[in-house]
N, C-alpha and C positions, 0 to 999 in steps of 0.2 A: 787208295785210304777209305776204306770204313770207320763209320762215327765212332764203332766201338775201341776202336786202334787207339780213341783219342782219348779215351778215360781215363782217370789219375792212377798212376800203379807205384807200391805201395817201393817196388826198388827202384824205382827213377823218377822222382814225384818233381826235383827242379829239370830235369827237361822234359816231363809235361805241358810244367806254366808254360815253359822257355817253348817249347812246340804251339801252346797256343796263343801268347805274343808274336808270333812270327804270322802266323794265320791272321791275328790281328790287323796285323803292318799291311799283311799281304793286300785285307779285304777292301782299304781303301786303297791300296797300289791298280788292283782290277777296276777299282771302282773309277779311275783319275783315269787310267788306258781304255779305260769303254767310253768315257765322255768328251777326249779326246779325238777318238777313232769316229764316234757318232757327229763331232762337231767339225771334223773334217769333211766327211760328207754334205757338209751343208755349204761348205765355202764358197760354190760357184754359186747359192741361189742370188743375192743380191749382187752378183756382177753379169749377170743374163745379160743383162740391158747395156752393158760393157758390149759382150761379145754381140750381142746385133747391132749396134751403131759400127762396130769396126768390120764386120763380115756381113753386115745386112740381112740377120736373121730375120724370118719372121716369129710369131709365135707356136706357130705349127713346129718350126726347126728347133724353139727350145723345148719341147714335149716330146721329142722325140730324140734329142742331144737327153732328157731326164730318163728318157723309156731305156736306154746303155744303161745307165746306172740299176735300173727295173731290173732288166735282162741279169744284169750282173748277180743279182741278188738273188733273185730268183734259182738260177742254176746253179750258184752258190749253195742256198741253203737244201738242195734236191741233190746236190753230191758228197758236201760234208757238215753242211748243218750238225747232224747227231753222230758223226764220226770217230766227237772227242769223249762219247762215253766207253770207249773203250782202248783208245788210246792214251788219251789223258790229253787237259785243256791246254796247257801251254802248248803242246804238242800243234795245237790247231790253230791257239791267240798268236803265234809268236810271228808264223807266215802270214795272218791274216790284218798283221800290222804291217809287216814288212811288204804286203798289198799294196796298202794306203802307201806307203815309203813312195813303192813304184810311179801309183798316179800321181803325188807331187812332183815327182820328177817330170814326168810326162808333162804336166799340167806348167811347171815351169818353163819347159821348151817350148812356150809361147807361141801354142798348138794350132796347125789350123784344124778345119772341121773335123778330118777325119779324124787327127791327133787326141781330139778334145771328145770324142765318142769314145777313141779306146779308154781313154785317161778315165773317163765313167763310168767305164764298161769292167774295167780294174778296179776301181774305189769300192762300185758292186760287190764286186766277189771275195772282194776283202770283208766288208761289210757282213754279205750273209752268211760269214764264217765267224764272223765276233758275235754278234747279234744273241744267239742261243747259249754258244759257249760262254760267254761271258756271264752269262746271264745264270747261267747253271753254277759257275765257278762262285760267282759270288753268294749263291744260297750257301752250297758247302762250305767253303771260307769264313762264313757268318754262324755256319751250325759248330763248327771245328771251332773257333771266340768264343762261344756266346751256345754251350749247347743244352741250354736249361732256359732261353731268354724267347719272349717272343718271332714271329716272322717279319714285324712290324719294320725295325732297319732293314733287312735285305730288301724288302717289295718299294720302300721308300726310295734310298739308294740305287738300285736298279732302276726304274723306271725314272727316275731323274739321273741318271748318267745319259740314258739311252735317249728321254723326250727331251731335257733338260739341255744333252749337246747339243738336238738340233737347233737348238735356240742360238747356243752360245758360238758358236762354228757362223751363222747367219750377224750376227751382231761383230763376231771379232772383223769378220772380214769385209763389213761395208766399210766400219768406220778405218781400217786400213785403208781402202782401196777409197775413201773420200778424202783422206788426210797425210797420205805416205804417196811419196813415189812411185814409180811401176803400180798401178795397181790391180794389173793381172798375175802381178808377179810375187809382190811381197807377200799377202795372204798365204801361199802357197808355200814359203820357204819359212814363215812362222813354222806353220805347223810339221812342215817336215821337221825340225828342229825337235818341237814336243812325241812326234811320230817314233824318231830314236832314241830319244829318252824313255819314251815307254816299251817302246822292244826290250830294252835292257832292265829297267824295275823287273819288265814282268819273265824273265830269265830269270831273275831273284827269287821270286815267289811260290813259295810252296807249293807242290802238286795236289791235288786231292783225290785222283783217277788213279787207281793201282793200272798197270798196262797189263792187258791181258794176257796170259801166255798164248792161250789158243784163242784165234779172234775169229767173231762170228764174219761167216761170208758177207763179204761187202757186196753193197746192194744200196741205189739210192735212196735216199729219204722217200717214206712214205707218209700219205695224209691219213691218217689214223686216227678214228676217235677211240680207241682202245685205250683209254687211259686210267681204268678206274673208273670214272664215270661219264661215259660216250654222252650223252646228252647235255653234261655241263661242262664237255669240251667242243660241241659243236656251239654249245650257245656263246663262249668265250671266243672263237675264232671269228662266229658273225663279228660279237662286238671290236675286236682286232681290225678287224676286214673295216668296218665301218669309222673308226677311231681314225685311224692312216688314209681313209680317203680325205678326210679334212686336212691334213698334214701334209699330202701331195699337194693340196690346191696351192699352197705356203709354201712350197719348196720350189718348185713349177713357174708356175704361171703367176702368182697373184704381184713380183716385184715389176714385171715388166705393165701390167696393169696400172699400178700405182705409176710408173714411169709415163706411160703412154695415153690412159683415159684421165687421169689426176694430174698431168702434168707434175709431178715432183718427180725430178729424176736424179735426187740426191742420194746417194749407194749408201749411206749412212742410214736413212731416214728407212731405206728398204729391208735392210738388216734389221734394224731394228724395228719395223713391224713384226719380220719373221722373229725374230726374238721373245715380242710380246706373247705370241702366240704361242707359242713354245717357250716360254717363262710360265706363263696363267697357267700353261698344263701342269709343270713342274710344282707351281705352287699350291695349286688344286690336290695335287698330291697327296703331298705335306697336310694338308690343312684337312682330309679327309680319311687321314692316317689309320684314325681309332671307327672310323665308321665299319658295320660288316661289309660284309661284299654284296647283301641285294641294296641297301643304300645306297651304296655306291654306284653299282649298276643303274639304277633308279636316277641320281644325280646327271651322273655322265648321258644318259640318254635325256633329259629335259633340258639342258644348257646345250649339246648339241643340237635339239629341235628348235631351239630359241635365239641360238647363236646363226645358223647359217644364214636363216629367214632375215635376219639384220642384217647380216655381211652383204645378201642381196640387196637390200632397199638401200643401203650407203653408195653400191654401183650404179642402182638407177639413179639418184640423186645426186651422183657423185659428189659424195660428201665420205672425208675421210676418218671422220668422226664414226659414224655410222659401221662405216668399213671396216675400224680397227677396235670399235667396242664387241662388233659382233663376230668379228677371226678371238679375241681373244674368250671370248665365252663357248666361243665353238669350241676351241681348244682347250680351256681348263675343261668340259665335258667329254674330251677327247683324250683326256690325259687321263680325267678319273677314270673312265671307263675303261681304257686299255691298262692299267694298273691292275683294274679287277679282275681284269683277264690272265693278266700274268700270273698277279696269285694265285687264281684258281689252277690256273692249268700244274704251276709250279708244286701246289700243296698235292692232288692228286695222282699226279707219275711217282712212278714208282724208280728209283735213284737211277738203278743202270738203264733205264730210260727217259731220264727227266729231258738230255740234250737232245732226244729224238722229238719227246713232247714238246719241249719250248721253239724247234725249228720249223716243227707244222704250222705252232701258232703262226709265228713270226713271217713264215712262206703265207700263211694268208692274210695277215695283214700287209705283207707287200705288194700282194697282190691286188688290194685292196689302196693303195698307196698311188700302185703306176697304173691301173687301168683306168678308172675313169678319169685319169688326169693324162692319159692317149685320148682316149673318148674326147677332151673338150679341145686338144689341140686338133685333130682331125675335126670336127667338128665345126671349128671356128675359120676353115679354107671354105666351109659354104656358108655360114650364119653369122652374125653377128655374136659378141663375146655376151652381151646380156641375154640373148637368146638359150645361149648354149648353158650360161649361169643359173637360167631360169629351169632347166631340163633336171642341171645335176643338184639343183636343192630338192627338187620332186621325188629327184630318185632317192634321195639320201633319205628323206623325211621317209618313205617306204620300204627302207631298209633296216632303220632305225625303228619301225613299228612290229619288223618281223625280229629283231635282236628281241625287243619284249618278248613274243609271243615264245623263243627259244628259251629263252631265262624263265621265262612262267612254267615251261612244259618240263625246266628242266629242276627246279622246288617242287616242282606236285612230283619226281619220279621217285624223289629220295625217300 
């Protein structure tokens, strides 16, 4: 559906007003469904220490389980992240939510390691379809509901649902695992109900893309910077990589570090720490809503450059306070930087290629989440966790310096 079809029509003013209201309600429906799906994908995060105790997992094995999720995301982004541009948002989003429901059913079966790996892979497949599709869907619903309004509501809500959802899932799972019976089953049961409700709600939401009668020849998602401002797209993708590298650290190995090295086995605490990092990211995104994109980039880069070394100091001195402060500051920086990246790409991409452009951004971002995390897990088999974190911090600082250079180049070429 093009925006021109939503302009007021003298012949049917009441129908147009009603359509606008439906798009307004649909905006919040998709935001909640997006948040629910992203929350579900971090449910296992505070539960990893329980799996480690039950099955004798090592930190390395936790990263392999996490890698299964990341592989699913990357495969899905490559194969289906862009297809909603020409078959419709709902035809991708509903099956993707159904995949998350299948993953919840696998988790509820009290899985062995092979089933746990399959469940995480299936969850990743669903998330890869959801991220770019839901983000594009939100922008279009926002534009249809408020055609003359700024993009700020879309940017805040989409990034908060994405990043904030990751924190909400860990917090809810940690609290349930700490205080409710069957800690490895109850969190998944709760989210199975929420996911089922989300599928129904999305089915009732108005579509924003007219399915093409003549569909383009299918091809996997290509990573291309050809979206209006190539230098800006490359800079945004690099920012996504750096941001998600920090997020990957907290959704994989951080809970086992808190439980093992700091001797704090509380599942609620593990979930609260992850929530604080992602919650800080979501709050920072909201507070910086009125900042110009260059200011967001500078703030995000600075906060990450300060936060990760502080987190490292906390690990070296075994201080939960320093670890948490560093994590929150780094998370705030990552959130602001990623928000700037999403807003940049969504603005530069043509409507017919918006899903493709966002899918490419999320693909690079999830590579940033997975590759460093897997590297950490592999390295811990040979050297200590603290040594690995020294390397991670050094490499991240180098990446942040590269992102700074890319954004300066992008600004200079405009």
